ZATI-847688 format. One record per residue (C-alpha): residue in one letter; x, y, z. Coordinates in steps of 0.05 Angstrom, whole numbers, plus 5000, padded with zeros to 4 digits. Layout:
REM ZATI-847688
<atom><type>a</type><east>X</east><north>Y</north><up>Z</up></atom>
...
//
This chain:
REM ZATI-847688
<atom><type>m</type><east>9274</east><north>4288</north><up>2514</up></atom>
<atom><type>e</type><east>9280</east><north>4344</north><up>2560</up></atom>
<atom><type>r</type><east>9219</east><north>4385</north><up>2589</up></atom>
<atom><type>t</type><east>9223</east><north>4447</north><up>2566</up></atom>
<atom><type>p</type><east>9173</east><north>4502</north><up>2571</up></atom>
<atom><type>a</type><east>9114</east><north>4491</north><up>2515</up></atom>
<atom><type>n</type><east>9129</east><north>4417</north><up>2496</up></atom>
<atom><type>e</type><east>9091</east><north>4370</north><up>2539</up></atom>
<atom><type>r</type><east>9046</east><north>4354</north><up>2477</up></atom>
<atom><type>q</type><east>9106</east><north>4334</north><up>2451</up></atom>
<atom><type>h</type><east>9135</east><north>4292</north><up>2508</up></atom>
<atom><type>l</type><east>9060</east><north>4263</north><up>2521</up></atom>
<atom><type>f</type><east>9058</east><north>4239</north><up>2440</up></atom>
<atom><type>l</type><east>9136</east><north>4203</north><up>2458</up></atom>
<atom><type>e</type><east>9104</east><north>4172</north><up>2529</up></atom>
<atom><type>l</type><east>9044</east><north>4148</north><up>2484</up></atom>
<atom><type>e</type><east>9085</east><north>4114</north><up>2438</up></atom>
<atom><type>d</type><east>9123</east><north>4082</north><up>2478</up></atom>
<atom><type>e</type><east>9068</east><north>4051</north><up>2528</up></atom>
<atom><type>v</type><east>9024</east><north>4032</north><up>2466</up></atom>
<atom><type>n</type><east>9054</east><north>4056</north><up>2401</up></atom>
<atom><type>k</type><east>9074</east><north>4105</north><up>2340</up></atom>
<atom><type>d</type><east>9001</east><north>4091</north><up>2310</up></atom>
<atom><type>y</type><east>8959</east><north>4099</north><up>2369</up></atom>
<atom><type>a</type><east>9001</east><north>4170</north><up>2391</up></atom>
<atom><type>s</type><east>8991</east><north>4198</north><up>2317</up></atom>
<atom><type>i</type><east>8920</east><north>4183</north><up>2309</up></atom>
<atom><type>v</type><east>8904</east><north>4208</north><up>2381</up></atom>
<atom><type>i</type><east>8942</east><north>4266</north><up>2387</up></atom>
<atom><type>n</type><east>8924</east><north>4294</north><up>2312</up></atom>
<atom><type>a</type><east>8853</east><north>4282</north><up>2325</up></atom>
<atom><type>w</type><east>8851</east><north>4318</north><up>2389</up></atom>
<atom><type>a</type><east>8890</east><north>4377</north><up>2368</up></atom>
<atom><type>m</type><east>8849</east><north>4386</north><up>2305</up></atom>
<atom><type>v</type><east>8782</east><north>4392</north><up>2350</up></atom>
<atom><type>e</type><east>8824</east><north>4433</north><up>2403</up></atom>
<atom><type>n</type><east>8858</east><north>4476</north><up>2351</up></atom>
<atom><type>a</type><east>8785</east><north>4495</north><up>2319</up></atom>
<atom><type>k</type><east>8756</east><north>4510</north><up>2388</up></atom>
<atom><type>d</type><east>8817</east><north>4567</north><up>2399</up></atom>
<atom><type>r</type><east>8803</east><north>4591</north><up>2331</up></atom>
<atom><type>k</type><east>8726</east><north>4596</north><up>2350</up></atom>
<atom><type>v</type><east>8698</east><north>4542</north><up>2298</up></atom>
<atom><type>s</type><east>8629</east><north>4536</north><up>2312</up></atom>
<atom><type>g</type><east>8573</east><north>4509</north><up>2269</up></atom>
<atom><type>p</type><east>8574</east><north>4451</north><up>2221</up></atom>
<atom><type>k</type><east>8644</east><north>4455</north><up>2217</up></atom>
<atom><type>l</type><east>8658</east><north>4446</north><up>2285</up></atom>
<atom><type>k</type><east>8603</east><north>4381</north><up>2284</up></atom>
<atom><type>s</type><east>8640</east><north>4353</north><up>2222</up></atom>
<atom><type>l</type><east>8712</east><north>4359</north><up>2264</up></atom>
<atom><type>n</type><east>8679</east><north>4327</north><up>2313</up></atom>
<atom><type>a</type><east>8653</east><north>4270</north><up>2280</up></atom>
<atom><type>e</type><east>8722</east><north>4266</north><up>2246</up></atom>
<atom><type>c</type><east>8749</east><north>4261</north><up>2317</up></atom>
<atom><type>a</type><east>8703</east><north>4216</north><up>2330</up></atom>
<atom><type>g</type><east>8728</east><north>4166</north><up>2274</up></atom>
<atom><type>m</type><east>8804</east><north>4178</north><up>2293</up></atom>
<atom><type>e</type><east>8785</east><north>4153</north><up>2366</up></atom>
<atom><type>k</type><east>8746</east><north>4092</north><up>2334</up></atom>
<atom><type>a</type><east>8814</east><north>4073</north><up>2290</up></atom>
<atom><type>a</type><east>8855</east><north>4088</north><up>2358</up></atom>
<atom><type>l</type><east>8809</east><north>4036</north><up>2399</up></atom>
<atom><type>l</type><east>8818</east><north>3980</north><up>2340</up></atom>
<atom><type>v</type><east>8898</east><north>4004</north><up>2348</up></atom>
<atom><type>i</type><east>8891</east><north>3985</north><up>2433</up></atom>
<atom><type>r</type><east>8845</east><north>3927</north><up>2434</up></atom>
<atom><type>n</type><east>8907</east><north>3885</north><up>2443</up></atom>
<atom><type>h</type><east>8909</east><north>3875</north><up>2519</up></atom>
<atom><type>e</type><east>8978</east><north>3877</north><up>2516</up></atom>
<atom><type>y</type><east>8977</east><north>3953</north><up>2520</up></atom>
<atom><type>l</type><east>8920</east><north>3957</north><up>2576</up></atom>
<atom><type>e</type><east>8931</east><north>3954</north><up>2653</up></atom>
<atom><type>p</type><east>8890</east><north>3906</north><up>2682</up></atom>
<atom><type>g</type><east>8821</east><north>3931</north><up>2707</up></atom>
<atom><type>l</type><east>8833</east><north>3982</north><up>2642</up></atom>
<atom><type>t</type><east>8789</east><north>3978</north><up>2582</up></atom>
<atom><type>p</type><east>8807</east><north>4012</north><up>2509</up></atom>
<atom><type>e</type><east>8750</east><north>4071</north><up>2523</up></atom>
<atom><type>k</type><east>8775</east><north>4082</north><up>2586</up></atom>
<atom><type>r</type><east>8845</east><north>4077</north><up>2573</up></atom>
<atom><type>l</type><east>8824</east><north>4127</north><up>2522</up></atom>
<atom><type>r</type><east>8796</east><north>4178</north><up>2558</up></atom>
<atom><type>v</type><east>8855</east><north>4180</north><up>2606</up></atom>
<atom><type>d</type><east>8904</east><north>4199</north><up>2548</up></atom>
<atom><type>k</type><east>8852</east><north>4243</north><up>2524</up></atom>
<atom><type>e</type><east>8852</east><north>4276</north><up>2597</up></atom>
<atom><type>r</type><east>8929</east><north>4271</north><up>2600</up></atom>
<atom><type>y</type><east>8929</east><north>4309</north><up>2527</up></atom>
<atom><type>l</type><east>8882</east><north>4368</north><up>2554</up></atom>
<atom><type>r</type><east>8929</east><north>4381</north><up>2619</up></atom>
<atom><type>a</type><east>8993</east><north>4375</north><up>2579</up></atom>
<atom><type>r</type><east>8957</east><north>4429</north><up>2527</up></atom>
<atom><type>e</type><east>8937</east><north>4474</north><up>2574</up></atom>
<atom><type>k</type><east>9001</east><north>4466</north><up>2612</up></atom>
<atom><type>d</type><east>9037</east><north>4490</north><up>2539</up></atom>
<atom><type>k</type><east>8986</east><north>4541</north><up>2530</up></atom>
<atom><type>a</type><east>9010</east><north>4564</north><up>2603</up></atom>
<atom><type>d</type><east>9081</east><north>4557</north><up>2589</up></atom>
<atom><type>e</type><east>9076</east><north>4604</north><up>2513</up></atom>
<atom><type>q</type><east>9050</east><north>4658</north><up>2553</up></atom>
<atom><type>l</type><east>9104</east><north>4664</north><up>2596</up></atom>
//
């Protein structure tokens, strides 16, 4: 897939799909998108708390997917892999938002 403006998250999804598998990529991208989109809409209170709890549950499911060590680089725990991938997602999201404003 060619990188074009505002498709960094799609590209990240494909990278995660190649690095781990489609289940992991779908779970984490959807979980993080759900929370970040709610923050953009200024959702707060019980609704945001509920979304954060749902996201945490989805992250736990993603951890079950990557417990298989073939997906992990040496010295990388499943939890750290999840953290690193979330940082990658947030960077891709910011780049997409910046590209959309051009």
